[in-house]
N, C-alpha and C positions, 0 to 999 in steps of 0.2 A: 489328582490338584498339589498342583505346585504351594509349598509351604512358605508364604510371608511370612521376614524374620524382619526385625526395626531393634535399633542400637544407643542402647542407654552408656555416654559419657558421665563419667564419674569418678575424683578422687580421689585421694589413700587415704582421707582425712576422715572418710564416708565408710570406708570399709565393714567396720564390726554395726552401722547401723543397717546398713542395709542388707545383711545378713542375721536377723536378730531370732532368724531358729531354723532350722531344717527342712521346715513343711515350706517356708514362704520366702522371697526375694523383696523387699522395700524402700520402694520409690517416696520420694519427696514431691506433695503436688506445691502447685503457687497456684494463687490468683491473679489473673492476668495483671492487674495493675502492679502487683510487687514482681515484674517482671521486669530485665534490660530493655526492654523498647518503649522508652514513651511514648510511640506510635501503637503499640498494641489497640487494637479493635475499631481500629481508627480507617481503616480501608472500606468502605460499606457499601456508598451511593457514592457518585459523582456529587459532593455537596455546591457547584456550582448552578444553582436553580432559582426558580424563579424565590421572593420570599417567603409567599404565601405555602409554600410548596415547605421551604424548610421548617419554616411554624408545625406547619400536622406533621414532617417526619419526627423532630424534636416532642413533637406528642406524645408520638403515638409509639416510640423506641422508648423515648425517653433515654436512663444510665441504661448498658444494658447489663445483665445480667455476668455475675462473675463467679464464673464455675473454677472448681477445682484441676488441672490442667497438671501436666505432665510431658517433656519434651523429648521425643527419640529424631535420631538420623537413620535417616535407608542404609545407613551405609558403614562400616567401622573403621574407614581406609581416606577419613579426612580429617589432616593434619591440621588444619587452624582449630576443628574440634578436638581435637587431643591438647592442642596447645592453652586453647580460653578454656575446658571444661572438661579434660582428665587432668588439670596441674603440670602443665608441660610433660605432656610424656611417661608420669610418673606416677598417673591413676589407673582406673578402665575402666576398659566397655562389657557389659552385660548383653548378651544375644539373645533378645525373646521373641519366639513363636506367637506374633501374632495370630495365626490361626488356630491356634488353641487357646490363647488366652477369648478371642473373640467368640469360640462355643465353649467356654467356661463363664466367660461374661458380655453375654450377648446386647447387653444394656450400657455398654461399654463406646460409645463414639471415638472414629480411631482415621484420621483421612491423613493426604500430603496438605505441606502446607504451600500456597504458588503466592510467588514473589512478585509483583509487580508495584513503580510507583504510585497510578493508579487503579481504580477499580476494576476488575477483571469480570464481574458481574452487572451487565449495563439495566441495574435494577430500577431505572430512570420510567421505565412506561409500569412496572409495578407499583411505584410511587402514587405515577399519574393514577394512574387504576385505583388504589388505595382512596386518592381523595374525591376521583369525581364520584365516584359511585358512596363510596360512606361504606360500604357492606362487610361483615365482619368477619366474612370468608376471603377477599380480599388484601382486605387488614393483618390478617393473620397468614397471610402469602408472603405478603411483605417481610412480618416481623421474622419470619421463618428465615427466610433465605440474607436478611442481614445478618441474621444470628452466623450461620455458615460463614458467611464470608468475612466477618469479622474474627471469628476463631481459625480460619483458618488461607487469610490471605496477610504477605508481609514484604515491608517494604523491599527492592532487590536486589539493596548491601545484602541479608541476611541470607542469598543465595544459596554462599559455601553450607551451608550445616544441613543442606536437604534433610527438613525437617518434617516427622510424620509427626503428630502431634495429638494427644490422647486426651479424650474430655470426660466428665464424670459425672453428669447430668442428674444424677442422684445420689442422694448421702447415702445410702448404705454401699456404694461400693468404694465408698473410704473413710476412714478413720480418723480422728483428732486428737490430738497430745497436746494438751497447754494450747496453745498456738497453733503446732504443725498441725497439718493435712497430708498424711500418710495412703500410700497407694501397693496394698499387698498384691505381688503378683503369686501365684501356685507353684510350687518345687517344678511341676512337668510340662511349663512356658519356656521353663531357661534352656536354652540349647546350649550356649559357651560361656564361656568367662573370657574376654581376654584383656592380659596384663601390658602393660605398655612398654615403649622402650629403654624409657629411665627409670622404669620402678628399682626399688629395693631389691635386695635380698628379701629380708622383711614380705615386705609386700607377694612377689613374685610365691613365696613358701605360702604364705596365708592364702590365696587365694588357686593354687593348687589345693589345698585341702577343702574350699570351697566349692570346687567344681565335682571333688570328687564324692563330696556329700549330697552334692543334687542331682549327682550321674551325668553329669554335660561335660563337654570337650572342653579342654582348656588350649590356650591360645598365645605367646607373646609374638607382640608385636615388633617387626624388625624391619630397618632403613640400612637398603640398599644405597651400592655404589654405580652403579648399570641404570639407575632407571628412580625417576620422581616419586615413584607409586610403590608404597610401602608394602609387604608382602606379610606373611603369617608362617608362624612355625607351631607345632603341635607340642606334644610332650616326649615324641619318636625324636621331631628333630623333621619329622617332612611338611616340607613346604608349604604350605596353600595361597591364594591367588584371590578377592574379590573380584567375581566376575557375576555379570548378569545377575545380582543380586545376593548372589550367595558364596560362601566362603568354599573353596573349590584345588583340590589336591591338584598340583603342579606337577606335567608331565617331564617338559624343561626344566632342570636348574642346576645350577652351580653345584659341584660335590665337594665342594671346600667350604661354603662362605651360607649356602642350600638359595642364593634368589635366583628367582625365575630368570631366565635367560629367552631371550627369543628362537636362537639358534642353540640345534644341535652340537652337544659339546662337553667335554667331561669337566672342565673347569669356565667360569668367566674369562674373560680377559685381563681385569685388576688379578684374579687368582694364579694366572701361565705367570706372572711376572717375577723372574729368579734374579738371583744376584747377579749373574754376567748381563739380564737386562739392564740394571739398576748402573749397574757400574760406565755400561754403554752409553746407557741418558746421561750420565753425571761430566764424562768427557764429550762429550757433543755441548753441553751447555757454557755456554763464552761468560752468563754471568757469576760462572766458578773461577772461569780467569780470572778477571776482575776485582773478587772478593779475594784469592787468594796476593793478590797483587796491592788490597787493601785501595782498589780502587773503587769499588760499588757501591759505595755511598754519594760518594762525588760525582759518578756518573749518571745514577738515579734524578738528583738533584738537579743537575742541571740538564736532563732534558725534563723534569718536571716543571723546569724555569722558560726551556722555549715553547712548552706545553700550551702553559698559562701566555702567553704573549702573542700567542697563535690563534688564542682565543681570544682573546680583548679587540683587535683587530677588526 
């Protein structure tokens, strides 16, 4: 059986709150009405319906229930997620085994979010059936379908998140501290902690200690020079890449910067640049000649002016 993993992006300011005890990792839940997307729970049916059907829909569905929800991503390598939810790479990501989580908390609803600017599931026939028959079973099926679509469909502008959403419909699966709803994940479900590329030394050290306490792997995100895809290194500086839904050790990588490379070589091309090559490159750079003569700024200004005149023609 393939173990499915999901990833929670977090800022460094919540580090102590996420690890309140050696037995659990705690995530904050929010109600959909408090999310940053004003169209949460919107994509349910095609609202281009006759008024009588819409009136029936409004009466049957009403206000959708607000269940505590916490959001994950299917990947730890989404750069905008690190920027938006992990304080511009200063935070961290927690890898959770959804397989183990489902075994321990079978009532939890966890599904991929679909992205579309229109409802993905055509519920018009279900709406028409419930309206036409007024049967309880048809109304129940309509409500259930609407609820699923509402919680697991978002507009396409959010697709970069690769979201997998966990919805707690049973109160026993969460706990409340004042106005805050918390979801405790058992220690055995935590498989890795990944530190951001710009994390402070204090954050790195703290996360290393947390990983040791939890008995899980520790990684650091790295931004390389050869690819726009980030990579990861473990505590032994072994490079990993995220491939086919999991972090896997790399077989081909640069022996100096550790970035994965596509071809077999001791070093990547960047790390093979010697002082002699730098001197040769400098000798071939015509801008250096102009700069030495004090003419570079004038040349660039004149070329910019010529380019600007060309745009206006």
